KEKE-3310 file (N, C-alpha, C; in steps of 0.2 Angstrom, whole numbers, plus 5000, padded with zeros to 4 digits):
npx = (4876:4878:4886:4879:4882:4882:4885:4897:4905:4904:4910:4923:4927:4926:4936:4947:4948:4950:4963:4971:4970:4976:4989:4993:4992:5002:5013:5015:5011:5014:5024:5040:5050:5064:5076:5083:5074:5067:5056:5059:5063:5053:5042:5047:5047:5033:5028:5034:5027:5014:5014:5018:5007:4997:5003:5012:5027:5040:5053:5052:5042:5049:5059:5051:5045:5056:5060:5049:5050:5062:5058:5048:5056:5064:5054:5050:5052:5045:5038:5040:5050:5048:5051:5063:5079)
npy = (5174:5157:5145:5130:5113:5104:5113:5118:5106:5104:5115:5113:5101:5106:5115:5107:5099:5109:5114:5102:5101:5112:5111:5099:5104:5114:5107:5098:5104:5118:5129:5134:5141:5141:5137:5125:5118:5115:5106:5100:5087:5078:5083:5080:5065:5063:5068:5059:5047:5050:5052:5039:5032:5037:5032:5039:5042:5051:5053:5049:5058:5070:5069:5068:5081:5089:5085:5089:5103:5106:5103:5112:5124:5122:5124:5137:5146:5153:5152:5165:5170:5176:5176:5170:5169)
npz = (5191:5192:5181:5175:5179:5168:5158:5162:5160:5147:5142:5147:5140:5127:5127:5130:5118:5108:5113:5112:5098:5093:5098:5091:5078:5079:5081:5070:5058:5056:5048:5052:5045:5034:5041:5053:5067:5083:5080:5068:5065:5070:5062:5049:5051:5053:5041:5032:5036:5034:5020:5016:5020:5011:5000:4993:4984:4988:4982:4969:4965:4966:4956:4945:4945:4943:4930:4923:4926:4919:4906:4904:4904:4893:4883:4882:4872:4857:4840:4835:4841:4853:4870:4871:4878)
capx = (4872:4883:4885:4877:4887:4882:4888:4904:4908:4904:4915:4930:4928:4928:4943:4952:4948:4954:4970:4974:4970:4981:4996:4994:4994:5008:5019:5016:5010:5016:5031:5044:5055:5069:5081:5082:5071:5066:5051:5061:5064:5046:5039:5049:5044:5026:5026:5035:5022:5008:5016:5018:5000:4994:5006:5016:5034:5043:5059:5049:5038:5054:5062:5046:5044:5062:5060:5044:5052:5066:5054:5045:5061:5066:5049:5048:5052:5039:5041:5042:5056:5046:5052:5070:5083)
capy = (5168:5152:5140:5123:5108:5102:5118:5118:5100:5105:5120:5110:5096:5110:5118:5101:5098:5115:5114:5097:5102:5118:5107:5095:5108:5118:5102:5094:5107:5125:5130:5139:5144:5137:5134:5119:5120:5109:5102:5098:5079:5075:5085:5075:5059:5063:5068:5052:5042:5052:5050:5031:5030:5039:5029:5044:5041:5057:5053:5048:5064:5075:5067:5070:5088:5091:5084:5094:5110:5106:5103:5119:5129:5121:5125:5144:5150:5152:5153:5172:5172:5179:5171:5168:5173)
capz = (5189:5191:5176:5177:5179:5162:5154:5164:5157:5139:5141:5148:5134:5121:5128:5129:5111:5105:5115:5108:5090:5092:5099:5085:5072:5080:5081:5064:5052:5056:5045:5056:5041:5031:5046:5057:5073:5087:5078:5062:5065:5071:5056:5044:5052:5052:5034:5029:5038:5030:5013:5015:5021:5005:4994:4989:4984:4987:4977:4962:4963:4965:4950:4940:4945:4940:4923:4921:4926:4913:4899:4903:4902:4886:4878:4883:4866:4852:4833:4833:4845:4860:4876:4871:4883)
cpx = (4877:4881:4883:4882:4888:4886:4896:4908:4909:4910:4922:4931:4930:4935:4948:4953:4952:4961:4973:4975:4976:4988:4998:4996:5000:5014:5020:5015:5013:5023:5034:5050:5060:5074:5078:5079:5069:5061:5053:5060:5057:5042:5040:5047:5037:5024:5028:5030:5015:5009:5015:5011:4996:4997:5010:5024:5038:5049:5056:5045:5043:5057:5057:5045:5050:5062:5054:5046:5057:5063:5051:5050:5063:5060:5046:5048:5047:5042:5043:5047:5055:5048:5059:5074:5090)
cpy = (5163:5148:5133:5118:5105:5107:5118:5112:5101:5110:5117:5105:5100:5113:5113:5100:5103:5115:5108:5098:5107:5115:5103:5099:5111:5113:5099:5098:5115:5125:5136:5142:5139:5134:5128:5122:5114:5104:5099:5090:5076:5077:5081:5068:5058:5064:5062:5047:5044:5050:5043:5029:5031:5036:5034:5043:5048:5058:5053:5055:5070:5075:5070:5077:5091:5091:5088:5101:5111:5106:5110:5124:5128:5123:5132:5148:5148:5153:5160:5175:5175:5174:5169:5172:5174)
cpz = (5188:5185:5178:5176:5172:5157:5155:5160:5150:5138:5142:5142:5128:5121:5127:5122:5107:5107:5112:5101:5089:5093:5094:5079:5073:5079:5074:5058:5051:5053:5048:5052:5038:5036:5050:5064:5077:5085:5071:5061:5065:5065:5050:5045:5051:5045:5030:5030:5034:5022:5011:5016:5014:4999:4990:4989:4982:4982:4970:4960:4962:4958:4944:4939:4942:4933:4920:4921:4920:4906:4898:4901:4895:4881:4879:4877:4861:4845:4832:4837:4852:4865:4876:4875:4880)
residu = (UNK:UNK:UNK:UNK:UNK:UNK:UNK:UNK:UNK:UNK:UNK:UNK:UNK:UNK:UNK:UNK:UNK:UNK:UNK:UNK:UNK:UNK:UNK:UNK:UNK:UNK:UNK:UNK:UNK:UNK:UNK:UNK:UNK:UNK:UNK:UNK:UNK:UNK:UNK:UNK:UNK:UNK:UNK:UNK:UNK:UNK:UNK:UNK:UNK:UNK:UNK:UNK:UNK:UNK:UNK:UNK:UNK:UNK:UNK:UNK:UNK:UNK:UNK:UNK:UNK:UNK:UNK:UNK:UNK:UNK:UNK:UNK:UNK:UNK:UNK:UNK:UNK:UNK:UNK:UNK:UNK:UNK:UNK:UNK:UNK)
# end
């Protein structure tokens, strides 16, 4: 039983959308590990563009995170001495 032309067009359109989404996700979002790879530069560019669109200042956020981590380390001791290193 052959598939109708309408069903074939729908199948082709769906396949094209899924293929495009997979390529987009693989290029910009997959983490390939800590080492440099062929997509490193374009992933960094893309993330800078997204951060800029959302108004995120990465340097400011990193400084804030470092300060927060330092405060948390300094406040790990309690009055009864638990947590002291």
